[in-house]
C-alpha positions in Angstrom: 184.0 -187.5 26.7 183.0 -184.2 27.8 180.2 -182.0 28.8 178.7 -179.0 27.8 176.3 -176.6 30.1 175.1 -173.1 29.4 177.4 -169.9 29.6 174.9 -167.3 31.8 176.4 -164.2 33.7 179.8 -164.3 33.2 181.2 -168.2 33.5 180.2 -171.2 32.5 177.2 -173.1 34.1 176.2 -177.1 34.6 173.3 -178.0 32.7 170.3 -179.4 34.9 168.1 -182.4 33.5 168.0 -183.1 29.5 170.9 -183.9 27.7 171.9 -184.2 23.5 174.9 -186.2 22.5 177.5 -184.3 20.3 179.0 -186.7 17.6 182.6 -186.8 16.4 181.0 -186.5 12.2 184.4 -187.9 11.5 184.2 -191.1 13.4 180.4 -191.3 14.2 180.8 -191.5 17.5 179.7 -189.7 20.6 181.9 -187.3 22.4 180.1 -185.1 24.1 177.1 -184.4 26.1 175.6 -181.1 25.5 172.4 -179.3 28.5 169.3 -178.8 27.1 167.6 -175.9 28.9 164.5 -176.0 30.1 161.7 -173.1 30.0 162.5 -171.9 33.2 166.1 -171.5 32.9 166.0 -169.6 29.9 163.7 -167.1 31.3 166.1 -166.9 34.5 168.8 -166.3 32.0 166.6 -163.7 30.1 166.1 -162.1 33.5 169.2 -161.3 34.1 170.4 -160.4 30.8 167.5 -157.4 31.2 169.0 -156.2 34.8 172.7 -156.3 32.9 171.6 -154.0 30.1 170.4 -151.2 32.0 174.1 -150.2 32.6 175.1 -151.5 29.3 172.6 -149.7 27.1 174.0 -146.6 29.0 177.7 -147.0 28.2 178.4 -144.9 25.6 178.5 -146.4 22.4 182.7 -145.3 21.9 183.3 -147.7 24.8 181.0 -150.1 23.4 183.3 -150.2 19.8 186.5 -150.6 21.8 185.4 -154.0 23.5 184.6 -154.9 19.7 188.5 -153.7 19.0 189.6 -156.4 21.7 187.3 -158.6 20.8 189.4 -159.0 17.1 192.3 -159.1 18.6 191.1 -162.4 20.5 189.9 -163.5 17.6 192.8 -163.2 16.0 195.0 -164.7 19.0 192.9 -167.5 19.2 192.4 -168.2 15.4 193.9 -171.7 15.0 192.3 -173.1 18.6 188.9 -172.0 17.1 189.0 -173.5 13.9 190.6 -176.8 15.9 187.3 -176.7 17.9 185.0 -176.3 14.8 186.6 -179.2 12.7 186.0 -181.4 15.7 182.6 -180.9 16.3 181.3 -179.6 12.8 183.9 -181.6 10.4 184.9 -179.0 8.2 188.8 -178.7 7.1 191.0 -176.4 8.8 191.1 -174.0 6.3 187.3 -173.3 5.9 186.9 -173.5 9.6 189.0 -170.6 9.6 187.3 -169.1 6.8 184.1 -169.3 9.0 185.8 -167.7 12.1 187.1 -164.8 9.8 183.8 -163.8 7.9 182.2 -163.4 11.7 185.7 -161.4 12.5 185.4 -158.9 10.0 181.4 -158.1 11.1 183.1 -157.7 14.5 185.5 -155.2 12.8 182.5 -153.4 11.6 180.9 -152.6 14.4 183.8 -150.6 16.4 182.3 -147.9 14.3 179.0 -148.4 16.1 179.3 -145.0 17.3 178.9 -143.6 13.7 176.0 -146.2 12.7 173.8 -144.8 15.5 174.0 -141.3 15.2 170.7 -139.6 15.0 169.7 -136.7 12.9 169.0 -133.4 13.9 166.7 -130.1 12.7 167.6 -126.6 13.9 164.5 -124.2 13.9 161.9 -126.3 12.4 159.7 -124.0 13.8 160.1 -120.9 16.4 162.4 -122.1 18.6 161.6 -125.7 18.0 164.3 -127.9 17.6 163.3 -131.8 16.1 165.8 -134.4 16.6 165.9 -138.0 16.1 167.9 -141.3 18.6 168.8 -144.6 18.2 168.2 -146.5 20.9 169.0 -150.3 21.8 165.9 -152.4 22.5 166.7 -154.3 25.3 167.7 -157.7 25.8 167.5 -159.7 21.9 168.2 -163.5 21.0 170.1 -165.1 17.9 169.0 -168.6 17.0 171.9 -170.2 14.7 172.6 -172.8 12.7 175.1 -175.4 12.6 177.1 -175.0 8.9 178.9 -172.0 10.7 179.0 -171.9 14.1 181.4 -168.8 14.5 180.8 -166.7 11.8 176.6 -166.5 12.2 176.6 -166.3 16.5 179.5 -163.3 15.6 176.7 -161.6 12.7 174.3 -161.8 15.2 176.4 -161.0 18.4 178.1 -158.0 17.5 175.7 -155.4 16.0 173.4 -156.2 19.1 176.0 -155.8 21.9 177.4 -153.0 19.9 174.0 -151.3 19.7 173.6 -151.5 23.6 171.6 -154.8 23.8 171.8 -157.3 25.7 172.1 -161.2 23.8 170.6 -164.3 24.5 172.1 -166.9 21.9 170.8 -170.3 21.4 173.7 -171.8 19.0 173.4 -175.2 17.3 173.2 -178.6 19.5 175.1 -180.4 16.7 178.5 -177.9 17.5 178.1 -175.9 20.6 181.8 -175.3 21.5 182.7 -172.6 19.4 180.0 -170.6 21.0 181.0 -171.2 24.6 184.2 -170.2 23.5 183.6 -167.1 22.0 181.4 -166.1 25.0 184.9 -166.2 27.1 186.7 -164.2 24.9 183.7 -161.5 24.8 184.2 -161.8 28.6 188.1 -160.8 28.2 187.2 -158.1 26.0 185.4 -156.3 28.6 181.8 -157.3 28.1 180.1 -157.5 31.1 178.7 -160.3 32.6 175.0 -161.1 31.8 175.1 -158.9 28.6 175.8 -162.2 27.0 174.0 -165.7 27.7 174.5 -168.7 25.9 171.6 -171.0 26.6 171.9 -174.2 24.7 169.0 -176.7 23.8 166.6 -177.2 21.1 162.9 -176.7 20.5 162.0 -176.2 24.1 164.8 -173.1 24.2 163.3 -171.7 21.0 159.8 -171.7 21.7 160.9 -170.2 25.5 162.9 -167.4 23.4 159.8 -166.8 20.9 157.3 -167.0 24.1 159.9 -164.8 26.6 157.7 -161.4 26.9 161.4 -159.3 27.8 163.3 -160.0 24.3 162.2 -158.1 22.2 163.2 -159.5 18.8 164.9 -162.3 17.5 167.4 -163.3 14.6 167.1 -167.2 13.0 169.4 -168.7 10.7 168.5 -172.1 9.6 166.2 -173.9 7.2 162.8 -172.6 5.7 160.0 -174.3 7.4 161.7 -173.5 11.1 162.6 -170.1 10.0 158.9 -169.8 8.4 157.7 -171.2 12.1 160.0 -168.5 14.2 159.2 -165.6 12.0 155.0 -166.6 12.2 155.5 -167.1 15.9 157.7 -164.5 17.0 155.7 -161.8 15.2 152.8 -163.3 16.8 154.2 -162.4 19.9 155.0 -158.6 19.2 158.6 -159.0 18.4 160.9 -157.8 15.9 162.0 -160.7 13.6 164.4 -161.4 10.8 164.4 -165.3 9.7 166.9 -166.3 7.1 165.9 -170.1 5.7 166.9 -172.3 2.3 168.5 -172.2 -0.7 169.0 -173.3 -4.5 171.0 -171.4 -6.3 172.1 -171.1 -9.5 175.2 -170.3 -11.7 174.3 -169.6 -15.1 177.1 -170.3 -17.4 177.3 -168.1 -21.2 178.6 -169.4 -24.0 181.2 -166.7 -23.8 182.3 -167.5 -20.4 185.5 -168.7 -19.2 184.8 -172.5 -19.1 187.8 -173.3 -17.0 187.1 -170.4 -14.8 183.6 -171.4 -14.5 184.7 -175.3 -13.6 186.7 -174.0 -11.0 184.1 -172.0 -9.6 181.4 -174.6 -9.7 183.5 -177.2 -7.8 184.6 -174.7 -5.2 181.4 -173.1 -5.0 179.7 -176.7 -5.1 181.1 -179.4 -3.2 183.2 -176.5 -0.2 182.0 -178.0 3.3 180.7 -180.7 2.0 178.0 -178.5 0.5 176.5 -177.0 4.0 176.4 -173.8 2.8 173.4 -171.5 2.4 175.3 -169.9 -0.7 176.5 -172.9 -1.8 176.1 -173.1 -6.0 173.4 -176.5 -6.4 172.5 -175.8 -9.9 174.8 -175.5 -12.9 172.7 -173.8 -16.2 175.0 -174.0 -18.7 173.5 -172.2 -21.8 173.2 -174.2 -25.2 174.0 -178.0 -25.3 177.7 -177.3 -26.8 178.4 -175.1 -23.3 176.9 -177.7 -21.5 179.1 -180.8 -22.7 182.2 -178.8 -22.7 181.6 -177.5 -19.3 180.6 -181.2 -18.2 183.8 -182.5 -19.7 185.5 -180.2 -17.5 183.6 -180.5 -14.6 184.2 -184.8 -14.5 188.1 -184.8 -13.4 188.1 -182.1 -11.2 185.5 -183.6 -9.3 187.3 -187.0 -9.5 190.1 -185.3 -7.9 188.4 -183.8 -4.8 190.2 -185.6 -2.1 187.5 -186.3 0.8 188.5 -186.4 4.7 189.1 -185.6 8.0 190.4 -182.2 9.2 193.7 -183.9 10.5 194.4 -185.3 6.7 196.1 -182.2 6.2 195.1 -178.9 4.6 194.9 -180.6 1.2 191.7 -182.2 1.8 189.1 -180.4 0.0 186.1 -181.3 2.2 185.2 -183.3 5.3 182.1 -185.4 6.3 178.5 -183.3 6.9 177.0 -183.6 10.3 175.1 -185.9 10.9 174.1 -189.8 10.0 170.8 -188.4 9.1 171.7 -185.5 7.0 174.0 -188.5 5.4 171.1 -190.4 5.2 168.7 -187.4 3.4 171.2 -186.6 1.0 171.7 -190.2 -0.5 167.9 -190.5 -0.6 168.0 -187.2 -2.5 170.7 -188.6 -4.8 168.5 -191.8 -5.1 165.5 -189.9 -6.1 167.3 -187.7 -9.1 168.4 -191.1 -11.0 164.6 -192.6 -10.3 163.1 -189.3 -12.0 165.4 -189.7 -14.8 168.8 -187.4 -14.4 172.1 -188.7 -15.4 174.1 -189.1 -12.7 178.0 -188.4 -13.9 180.0 -188.8 -11.1 178.3 -191.4 -8.7 179.5 -190.8 -5.1 177.3 -193.2 -3.2 179.4 -195.9 -2.6 182.0 -194.2 -1.3 183.8 -194.9 2.4 186.9 -194.2 4.1 189.4 -196.4 5.4 189.2 -196.0 8.7 186.1 -193.9 9.0 183.8 -196.3 7.8 181.1 -194.7 10.4 181.9 -191.5 9.7 179.1 -189.0 8.1 181.5 -189.1 4.6 179.3 -188.6 1.5 181.3 -188.5 -2.1 180.7 -186.2 -4.5 177.9 -186.1 -7.2 177.5 -184.5 -10.5 173.7 -185.0 -11.8 173.6 -183.4 -15.6 170.4 -183.3 -18.1 168.3 -182.7 -14.5 164.7 -181.0 -15.0 162.9 -178.4 -13.0 160.1 -181.0 -11.5 163.0 -183.7 -9.9 163.1 -183.2 -6.4 166.8 -182.8 -6.9 166.3 -179.2 -8.3 163.6 -178.4 -6.2 164.6 -179.1 -2.7 168.1 -178.0 -0.6 169.9 -180.7 -0.9 172.4 -179.1 1.6 175.3 -181.6 0.1 178.0 -182.0 -2.2 175.8 -182.3 -4.9 176.0 -180.7 -7.9 173.4 -180.5 -10.7 173.3 -179.7 -14.5 169.9 -178.1 -15.4 170.5 -177.4 -19.5 169.1 -174.2 -20.8 168.6 -173.4 -24.3 168.8 -169.4 -24.1 169.9 -166.6 -21.5 166.0 -165.8 -21.0 165.1 -169.8 -20.3 168.0 -169.4 -17.5 167.0 -166.5 -16.0 163.4 -167.9 -15.8 164.9 -171.1 -13.8 166.2 -168.7 -11.2 163.5 -166.6 -11.3 161.1 -168.9 -10.9 162.7 -171.2 -8.2 160.9 -170.5 -4.5 164.0 -170.0 -3.1 166.3 -166.5 -3.7 169.3 -166.1 -1.3 172.1 -166.2 -4.1 172.8 -166.5 -7.7 176.0 -165.7 -9.8 176.3 -165.6 -14.0 179.5 -166.3 -15.6 180.2 -164.1 -18.9 182.1 -162.0 -20.6 179.7 -159.7 -21.8 178.9 -156.9 -19.5 175.2 -155.8 -20.8 174.3 -159.7 -20.1 175.6 -159.2 -16.6 174.1 -156.1 -16.1 170.7 -157.2 -17.1 170.6 -160.3 -14.8 171.9 -158.0 -12.5 168.9 -156.1 -12.8 166.2 -158.1 -13.8 167.0 -161.7 -11.1 164.2 -161.6 -8.1 167.2 -162.6 -6.1 169.2 -160.9 -3.2 172.8 -161.8 -3.8 174.2 -161.1 -6.7 177.6 -163.1 -8.2 179.1 -161.8 -11.7 182.4 -164.3 -12.2 182.0 -164.7 -8.7 180.4 -167.8 -7.7 180.1 -167.5 -4.0 178.5 -163.8 -3.6 178.3 -163.2 0.5 179.0 -159.7 0.9 181.5 -158.0 3.3 180.4 -156.9 6.1 179.8 -153.3 5.4 177.6 -154.5 3.3 174.3 -156.7 4.2 173.6 -160.3 3.9 169.9 -161.5 3.0 167.7 -163.6 0.4 164.5 -163.0 -1.2 161.5 -165.3 -1.7 161.4 -168.1 0.9 164.9 -167.8 1.7 164.1 -164.5 3.9 161.4 -163.7 6.3 161.6 -159.8 7.2 162.4 -156.5 6.4 165.7 -155.9 7.4 169.1 -157.8 6.6 172.4 -159.2 8.5 175.5 -157.1 9.4 176.0 -153.8 7.4 173.8 -150.7 7.9 170.8 -153.0 8.4 171.7 -155.2 11.7 172.2 -151.4 13.2 168.4 -150.4 12.2 167.1 -154.0 13.4 168.7 -154.1 17.3 167.7 -150.5 17.5 164.8 -148.5 17.3 164.5 -144.1 16.7 162.6 -142.3 19.0 162.4 -138.3 17.8 162.0 -135.3 20.4 160.5 -131.6 19.5 162.2 -129.3 21.7 161.1 -126.1 22.3 162.6 -124.3 25.4 160.7 -121.8 28.2 162.1 -118.4 26.4 160.0 -119.5 23.1 156.9 -120.3 25.1 153.8 -118.1 25.2 151.6 -117.7 27.9 148.4 -119.2 28.0 147.6 -122.7 26.6 146.7 -124.0 22.9 144.4 -126.1 22.1 144.4 -127.1 18.5 147.7 -128.1 16.4 148.9 -124.7 15.0 150.5 -124.5 11.6 154.2 -123.8 11.6 155.5 -120.3 10.1 
């Protein structure tokens, strides 16, 4: 049994007051205790961060980039250690956990170039003796509220750009798997980040509300469910903060009659069941066009799904996926599966009775495959966040496109086809933020931006890429004229420039 407190002013500090259990999702047992910060503790950490930010914000961007450069080395050095801690608390396989760290590391690599991304604009001789220029400056203290499903990647997505831009960061990670964010804070210190610039405050809703109400915090970034995203966006904006929130998803993959069905089936299995489906970019809806395509696709999917190896991360790198994160998550998934059966969908692969010997109390969920799902069913409308793939048959390309466009979520989508015209039309017309063409999980690389549309995102700017530096800075524009160009006497009206 271990205990985790907070990371404040460059060191781990014990919590005081309420705690939460940290479960081992493989066994269902409590493996640790997590401190939950109070509003007063959060406010004190913010005040210290504000003091530390002054010198950090005045540090030139190239030197801040060198901290990011060192952080990349440290993440590579400790990759195995981070992956093991992540798997122990989350349940991911080791290869998947390393991928979690790697995609965060790539954003830190991008942040090495902060000096270039923070350059302003300059206009010489905008008027007689007048120059105009702009500069991008840090906001001050910002906050990140991050989810359980990517305990390394998303904190790094938030911390990297915010810190490289000269801000201080308050990170409130998920209560379910808090070890890795604490380890990341230690690595940032080793990389040269000054004490107090990064504070990791563990907590629950009380801490979240304290972040949203704290007047010093200028911006909040969040990833999680849509109801919570809407809450944080509304309350944060009402308090005058800059807010970006990324919520739920229901990602469709359209399979055209001309697609390579073996390729499509492999892609669906990996995208639908990897990480036990606990990914906001998971494919949870397959949309084959035409009954002939659908029948052939189902025939190819079934043996692949039945061969999936479900187990603990300690069982080897050939494990396909592990448990879901909590007992409540498992029950919610199985409840939605039952609703699909009750509402008339065909359960082609039934994982309801799945049990893993020696891990009967763990949070493992067997793989499920539905066919003949319709848009009225709960398993289609709701984000399941589990190893459940629903097949919705479409009669035509236009009907398939309409399914993706009419759904309330718009995070990611994909199309598998050999036809360039169809692919191009799909990319241009579909109202979804991230599009894959023969790519099942179209997560952009670090130098592009990540973000959905519709109820999958709230706010004007996306995560990582250039948008992140726009989000974590504000623009100041200066108009200057030196004394040699100033005429005697005052002017009391706006004069048109020659």
